[in-house]
Structure formats: structure tokens, C-alpha cells
VEXRO-896723 format. One record per residue (C-alpha): residue number from 1; residue in one letter; chain; x, y, z. Coordinates in pm, 1 decimal, m for minus. Example, Ala and Ser with C-alpha at 12.3 -4.5 7.8 and 13.67 -1.06 7.14 Angstrom:
BEGIN
   nr  rest  kette         x         y         z
    1     a      A    1230.0    m450.0     780.0
    2     s      A    1367.0    m106.0     714.0
end
This chain:
BEGIN
   nr  rest  kette         x         y         z
    1     m      A   m1709.8    2161.3    1470.4
    2     g      A   m1442.9    2419.2    1414.7
    3     h      A   m1174.0    2165.3    1493.3
    4     q      A   m1323.1    1923.7    1252.4
    5     k      A   m1320.9    2181.7     973.9
    6     t      A    m950.0    2274.1    1052.9
    7     e      A    m860.8    1911.9    1023.2
    8     l      A   m1044.1    1869.9     697.3
    9     i      A    m866.4    2175.7     547.0
   10     k      A    m541.2    2040.1     667.1
   11     r      A    m617.5    1700.5     513.9
   12     i      A    m720.9    1851.4     185.2
   13     i      A    m410.2    2081.2     158.0
   14     a      A    m178.4    1807.2     248.9
   15     g      A    m348.8    1571.6      m2.2
   16     v      A    m336.7    1812.3    m277.7
   17     i      A      36.6    1875.1    m234.0
   18     l      A     128.9    1515.4    m187.5
   19     s      A     m64.3    1429.0    m492.4
   20     a      A      89.4    1694.3    m705.7
   21     l      A     448.3    1591.9    m597.6
   22     s      A     366.4    1229.5    m666.6
   23     i      A     240.4    1300.2   m1025.9
   24     y      A     537.1    1518.2   m1102.2
   25     a      A     797.6    1275.1    m967.9
   26     t      A     613.9     992.1   m1172.7
   27     i      A     629.9    1180.5   m1506.3
   28     y      A     945.6    1381.8   m1482.6
   29     a      A    1184.8    1219.7   m1233.7
   30     d      A    1491.5    1005.3   m1347.6
   31     h      A    1422.9     632.7   m1299.6
   32     r      A    1713.6     613.4   m1032.4
   33     i      A    1568.9     919.7    m859.5
   34     f      A    1219.0     763.9    m855.8
   35     f      A    1353.5     449.8    m715.7
   36     l      A    1523.6     635.4    m431.8
   37     l      A    1192.7     804.9    m360.5
   38     i      A    1003.2     479.5    m339.3
   39     l      A    1299.8     347.1    m125.5
   40     l      A    1256.4     650.0     106.8
   41     i      A     878.6     590.7     130.0
   42     n      A     938.1     235.0     195.5
   43     m      A    1179.2     309.8     492.6
   44     l      A     946.5     555.1     644.5
   45     i      A     645.3     325.3     627.8
   46     t      A     866.3      49.4     762.3
   47     r      A     956.4     278.8    1046.5
   48     e      A     586.9     336.2    1121.9
   49     l      A     507.5     m49.3    1092.3
   50     v      A     780.5    m139.0    1340.8
   51     a      A     630.7     126.3    1582.9
   52     l      A     291.2     m37.6    1554.0
   53     l      A     442.9    m376.2    1614.7
   54     k      A     661.9    m273.5    1891.8
   55     n      A     443.0    m427.2    2165.2
   56     n      A     364.7    m754.4    1962.6
   57     e      A     475.4   m1040.0    2161.9
   58     h      A     512.8   m1249.7    1853.4
   59     l      A     779.4   m1012.2    1682.4
   60     l      A    1107.5   m1187.8    1706.0
   61     s      A    1342.6    m883.2    1596.7
   62     t      A    1315.1    m571.3    1413.8
   63     i      A    1652.1    m612.9    1240.3
   64     p      A    1520.8    m841.9     960.6
   65     i      A    1245.7    m590.1     898.9
   66     y      A    1479.4    m299.8     849.5
   67     a      A    1742.2    m501.7     660.1
   68     s      A    1461.9    m627.9     420.7
   69     a      A    1335.3    m292.0     363.8
   70     m      A    1668.9    m186.7     223.2
   71     v      A    1781.2    m505.1      57.1
   72     i      A    1469.7    m627.5    m128.8
   73     p      A    1394.3    m300.6    m333.7
   74     h      A    1752.8    m294.5    m457.7
   75     l      A    1750.7    m677.6    m560.1
   76     i      A    1429.9    m599.2    m757.5
   77     f      A    1553.0    m273.6    m896.3
   78     f      A    1863.3    m421.4   m1032.0
   79     k      A    1683.4    m748.4   m1147.5
   80     l      A    1870.7    m978.5    m919.6
   81     h      A    1598.3   m1236.4    m898.9
   82     l      A    1809.0   m1527.2    m818.5
   83     i      A    1979.8   m1343.5    m528.0
   84     l      A    1627.6   m1212.8    m405.9
   85     i      A    1507.5   m1576.3    m399.9
   86     a      A    1823.6   m1668.3    m203.1
   87     y      A    1776.9   m1380.2      21.4
   88     l      A    1416.8   m1473.0     119.4
   89     f      A    1527.8   m1832.9     172.9
   90     l      A    1803.7   m1698.0     418.0
   91     l      A    1560.9   m1469.1     582.3
   92     l      A    1341.2   m1743.9     656.4
   93     v      A    1620.5   m1968.6     775.8
   94     t      A    1750.4   m1691.3     984.3
   95     l      A    1413.6   m1642.9    1160.6
   96     f      A    1404.7   m2007.2    1253.9
   97     i      A    1738.8   m1984.1    1400.4
   98     i      A    1650.2   m1676.6    1608.5
   99     k      A    1352.6   m1843.9    1734.5
  100     m      A    1547.3   m2171.0    1820.0
  101     i      A    1794.1   m1985.4    2020.7
  102     s      A    1543.7   m1760.2    2209.3
  103     k      A    1429.8   m1818.8    2568.1
  104     n      A    1111.9   m1989.9    2454.2
  105     p      A    1195.2   m2176.6    2135.8
  106     v      A     887.5   m2394.4    2127.8
  107     k      A     617.2   m2175.4    2226.3
  108     d      A     416.3   m2001.9    1940.0
  109     a      A     731.3   m2089.4    1706.2
  110     f      A     538.0   m2070.0    1378.5
  111     v      A     336.8   m1769.9    1471.1
  112     d      A     636.2   m1585.6    1571.2
  113     i      A     842.0   m1663.4    1266.2
  114     s      A     533.2   m1603.6    1034.7
  115     v      A     469.9   m1252.3    1205.9
  116     t      A     831.9   m1132.7    1150.4
  117     f      A     857.4   m1298.7     801.6
  118     v      A     538.4   m1100.2     674.9
  119     a      A     650.0    m778.5     843.9
  120     s      A     986.2    m820.4     680.0
  121     i      A     860.1    m870.6     319.9
  122     m      A     510.3    m712.8     291.1
  123     l      A     627.4    m350.7     234.1
  124     p      A     942.5    m392.4      26.6
  125     l      A     788.3    m639.3    m210.5
  126     c      A     462.1    m462.8    m261.2
  127     l      A     609.3    m108.2    m293.2
  128     s      A     883.7    m222.0    m534.1
  129     t      A     617.7    m302.5    m791.8
  130     l      A     565.3      99.7    m818.8
  131     f      A     895.6     147.2   m1008.5
  132     l      A     844.2    m170.0   m1196.3
  133     i      A     511.6     m37.6   m1326.8
  134     r      A     661.1     309.7   m1411.9
  135     d      A     922.9     112.4   m1615.0
  136     i      A     637.6     m23.4   m1833.0
  137     s      A     477.8     320.2   m1856.4
  138     y      A     420.0     605.6   m1621.8
  139     e      A      62.4     638.4   m1745.2
  140     w      A     m27.0     324.2   m1549.5
  141     l      A      82.9     480.4   m1233.3
  142     i      A    m123.2     804.3   m1301.1
  143     y      A    m413.2     561.7   m1345.2
  144     l      A    m329.0     385.2   m1026.3
  145     y      A    m312.3     700.9    m833.6
  146     f      A    m626.2     863.3    m950.3
  147     v      A    m831.7     524.3    m897.5
  148     v      A    m701.7     480.7    m546.5
  149     w      A    m724.3     842.3    m450.2
  150     s      A   m1077.1     878.1    m599.1
  151     s      A   m1182.4     578.8    m403.2
  152     d      A   m1047.7     702.5     m76.6
  153     v      A   m1149.4    1055.8     m95.0
  154     f      A   m1516.9     996.8    m217.7
  155     a      A   m1544.6     696.7      19.0
  156     y      A   m1471.4     924.8     298.5
  157     f      A   m1714.3    1216.1     198.5
  158     v      A   m1999.1     987.5      92.7
  159     g      A   m1946.2     789.9     414.7
  160     v      A   m1968.6    1100.5     622.5
  161     k      A   m2266.3    1223.8     460.3
  162     f      A   m2469.5     910.2     393.6
  163     g      A   m2288.3     624.5     585.8
  164     k      A   m2532.9     418.2     789.7
  165     h      A   m2415.2      58.9     744.1
  166     k      A   m2076.0     m47.0     873.6
  167     l      A   m1851.3    m217.8     635.0
  168     i      A   m1646.2    m423.5     894.0
  169     e      A   m1697.2    m236.5    1228.7
  170     a      A   m1458.8    m451.0    1431.4
  171     v      A   m1167.2    m361.0    1188.2
  172     s      A   m1265.2      m2.3    1107.4
  173     p      A   m1563.8     165.6    1289.0
  174     k      A   m1594.3     461.8    1050.5
  175     k      A   m1597.7     280.9     717.0
  176     s      A   m1941.4     224.0     578.9
  177     i      A   m2090.8      26.2     296.9
  178     e      A   m2240.2     357.8     146.4
  179     g      A   m1891.4     505.0     146.6
  180     l      A   m1764.5     204.5     m36.4
  181     i      A   m2021.2     221.8    m296.2
  182     g      A   m1962.0     610.3    m355.2
  183     g      A   m1593.8     561.4    m363.3
  184     t      A   m1623.5     279.3    m613.8
  185     i      A   m1844.5     486.8    m844.6
  186     f      A   m1615.9     780.6    m846.2
  187     a      A   m1315.8     556.5    m894.7
  188     l      A   m1468.3     379.2   m1191.3
  189     i      A   m1524.6     727.5   m1349.0
  190     a      A   m1152.8     842.5   m1282.0
  191     g      A   m1026.5     506.3   m1422.7
  192     l      A   m1227.5     528.7   m1741.3
  193     l      A   m1132.1     898.4   m1778.7
  194     i      A    m755.5     827.8   m1742.0
  195     n      A    m802.5     514.3   m1973.4
  196     h      A    m965.0     744.8   m2247.2
  197     y      A    m705.8    1010.1   m2242.8
  198     l      A    m392.4     815.6   m2149.1
  199     l      A    m413.2     430.2   m2184.8
  200     e      A    m680.2     360.7   m2463.8
  201     k      A    m735.4       0.2   m2348.2
  202     s      A   m1050.5    m194.8   m2380.1
  203     v      A   m1331.6     m40.9   m2170.5
  204     l      A   m1466.3    m366.9   m2055.1
  205     w      A   m1114.6    m471.9   m1932.1
  206     m      A   m1055.1    m145.9   m1773.3
  207     i      A   m1388.1    m175.2   m1590.1
  208     l      A   m1289.8    m517.0   m1460.7
  209     l      A    m924.5    m391.9   m1357.9
  210     t      A   m1061.5     m86.1   m1193.1
  211     l      A   m1307.0    m273.1    m977.6
  212     e      A   m1032.7    m508.6    m875.7
  213     v      A    m791.3    m227.2    m789.8
  214     i      A   m1052.9     m66.3    m589.8
  215     t      A   m1139.8    m385.0    m401.2
  216     i      A    m764.1    m464.0    m322.2
  217     g      A    m715.1    m105.1    m242.9
  218     v      A   m1000.1    m120.9      26.4
  219     l      A    m850.0    m438.4     159.3
  220     g      A    m506.5    m283.7     199.2
  221     d      A    m677.4       5.0     389.1
  222     l      A    m864.7    m244.3     614.4
  223     i      A    m538.1    m435.1     677.4
  224     e      A    m369.7    m119.3     796.4
  225     s      A    m670.2     m56.7    1015.1
  226     m      A    m652.4    m406.8    1177.8
  227     i      A    m291.4    m347.8    1252.3
  228     k      A    m346.5       4.9    1410.1
  229     r      A    m637.8    m137.9    1626.6
  230     s      A    m430.8    m440.8    1743.6
  231     a      A    m175.5    m167.7    1845.8
  232     n      A    m449.7      53.6    1999.5
  233     v      A    m359.7     364.6    1802.7
  234     k      A    m561.0     579.9    1551.7
  235     d      A    m281.9     683.3    1302.0
  236     s      A      42.1     516.6    1207.0
  237     g      A     214.7     851.9    1253.4
  238     t      A     213.6    1216.3    1253.4
  239     l      A     423.8    1300.9     947.1
  240     i      A     134.6    1431.0     715.0
  241     p      A    m100.6    1692.7     847.3
  242     g      A    m459.2    1561.9     846.4
  243     h      A    m352.7    1217.9     722.8
  244     g      A    m136.2    1079.6    1000.8
  245     g      A     169.5     880.1     883.6
  246     m      A     306.0     753.2     536.2
  247     y      A     135.5     427.0     606.2
  248     d      A    m203.1     595.3     620.5
  249     r      A    m127.5     763.6     296.1
  250     f      A      m8.7     462.2     110.8
  251     d      A    m205.5     184.0     280.8
  252     s      A    m438.0     133.9     m33.6
  253     i      A    m149.6     175.7    m294.8
  254     i      A      68.1     m90.1    m111.4
  255     f      A    m169.8    m383.9    m207.3
  256     a      A    m308.8    m223.5    m528.2
  257     s      A      15.2    m176.9    m686.1
  258     p      A     130.9    m545.2    m709.4
  259     l      A    m214.2    m634.1    m840.9
  260     l      A    m194.9    m368.4   m1116.5
  261     f      A     161.1    m497.3   m1198.4
  262     l      A      50.0    m846.9   m1227.4
  263     y      A    m275.6    m763.6   m1422.2
  264     i      A     m71.9    m562.3   m1676.3
  265     n      A     200.3    m834.8   m1744.3
  266     i      A     m66.7   m1124.7   m1748.7
  267     l      A    m294.4    m950.9   m2008.7
  268     d      A      16.8    m840.4   m2224.1
  269     t      A     208.5   m1166.6   m2200.9
  270     y      A     m58.5   m1437.8   m2193.6
  271     i      A    m401.1   m1311.8   m2290.0
  272     k      A    m328.2   m1006.0   m2533.9
  273     v      A    m676.5    m910.3   m2563.8
  274     w      A    m660.5    m544.5   m2485.8
end
């Protein structure tokens, strides 16, 4: 019991410090400094992802993963979209060539290429939307943080206290339906409060957006859990006391960020109702 309490205290302290630093950097950091911070986070999470995949027999090479983690965010930051498409095409062709000259070029060819391609583009493409959102308005990132954090924190505490029905036990044994409901309620409250004080958008649209952000955030969490369980590890790393690695901390935001970016742009460009 004492050990659990100590770990909880570590988790809370580390969470508060990281949250404060994230908010400070989002509001006050120069856009180039903010880009470099996202790039650093991307490289740290990529390192953890590679460690999780190191025993995966379908991973062709780690070099494309590290290269993409550095190249893709730069191409997006400098708005080199044509070169980005060219890079993704070159990456795909390169992976086919690597598989073709391997010892077993026919066995599980499409699976091997798919695993390496997804591992190469998932993090840099998703995390790059964080600085794209900030270019629109830092208030949107504050909204994203508080919705995702509220969902995570209250899902954990409600789940510990009241959780009886497992969400997807084979993927994440500790996550419960009760925790999901509790996290959703508090995340909705957080989203509406941020909207009221910072964004001032339509309440109906913000409720729909928040529910979607929560859903995709939970999915991101489950995706990381699935990767960790396939690697037979509890945490992606040990960098953050009480939380594990950077991937553990950002798993929900990795998938929630692109959704928010697309939602903002679609509503502002095509629908214009809020």
C-alpha cells in the first residue's frame, strides 16, 4: 500500500510539472523553439517505439524510422508539402527494395513493409500537427491538453474506485468502462470551460468535438497498450517518474492532435458554422 501511495505521489508531481512546462512553452515559446521542443519529444518517443519493436520479426530496419522522425517534421514545419509527398513515396519504394534484397524477400513481404512504413510515419506525422495547431492559435492546444489530461486523470481515478467492467481486457487489463465514462464526463466539463474562457465557439460543436477528441485519445492510449503488450513490457520507458516513458505520457495526444487539426480546418474552411 505504501509503495502504491509513493508511486501515486510521483505520478502527480511529475504530471503537474510536465503540464506546467507544456502550458508555459505553448503560450510563451518562440515558434521555432516550440518546433524544436516537439521535434525533441518526437525523437524521444521514436526511440521508445524502436525499443518496443526491436524484437518484432516484421521490422525491416530502424534507419527509416529514425530518418523519418527527423525529416518529416522539418518538411511540414517549412511547408515543403511537395517534397513531403516525394519523401513518403521514396520511403515506400526504399522499403520495397530493402525487403527485395533481404534473405527472405517473399515471406510476409507486405506485412514487413507495412510494419516498417507505419512505424516510420505515425509519430512524426501526428506530432507535427501540434505546432500546426499552435500556428492557428495556442488556445486550441490549451484546449487539447486539458481535455486529454482530464480524460486520462479521471479515467484512472474513477476506474480505480469504481471500475468493474473491462473496456478491452486483452489490450489493456486495467482500463474499465466506468473509468471511460468518468473520464469523458470530466473531459467534457474541462473542454466547455476552456471554450467559455478562451475559444468562445458554439457549445454544440464543442461538445461534439470534445467527444471525438476523447474517443480518439482513448484509442491512442489503447494502441500504445497494444504495442506494449505485444512487446511484453509495462511501460514504454522510465524517463518520467510515475508515468513511464514519453510515449506513455503522449499516447493520447499523438492521435487526438491530428483530429483536432483537421476538425478546426474543416469547420473554418468548409462549414463555417461556429
